[in-house]
C-alpha positions, 0 to 999 in steps of 0.5 A: 398441497391439501390434506386428502380426505377419505372418499366422500361417500364415507362422510356424507351426512346421513339422509343426504345423497352423496351426489347432492352433497358433492355438488354442495361442497363445490362451494366450500371454502376448504380445498380438501372438501372441494377436491374430495367432491370433484374426485367423487363426481368425476368417478360417478359420471352417470350421477354427476352429469344431471346433478352438475347440469342442475347446479348451473343454476346455483352458487356452484355454477362455475365449478359445475361448468368446468367439471362438466367439461372434464366429464365430456358428456355431449348432453351437457352442451345445451345447458352450458350454452344456456348458462353462458347466455345468462351468466356474468363474466365468471360463469361465461369463462367457466362455460368456455373452459368446460366446452374447451375440455370436451372432445365432442363436436357439439361442444366445439360447435357451441364454443365457436358460436358463442365466440361469434363464429370464430375459433378463437377470441 
């Protein structure tokens, strides 16, 4: 069990956008920081989706792919597909997980195509 931190916007460094700081913390080695970042991003989907799509090109790509799945925004599907196509095994698995979590038809179709047209591996 991790120690809970106060809401992320209370301890974001001066001059930093909370969304950007949250994405940066997804790569933290401190579980409480990662959890606080994830919580903040999930509570602010309008800001989180574009930031997480951009994060698919950073060291936080795997975490971003999984969170995009939880946010369930069809706008993220094309970026997830591109990340899958350029990524290694870890990123591909994270993208598959993200697409599996989405409830929209675009995600289901993309996942089917990435898996070679079948519904399972």
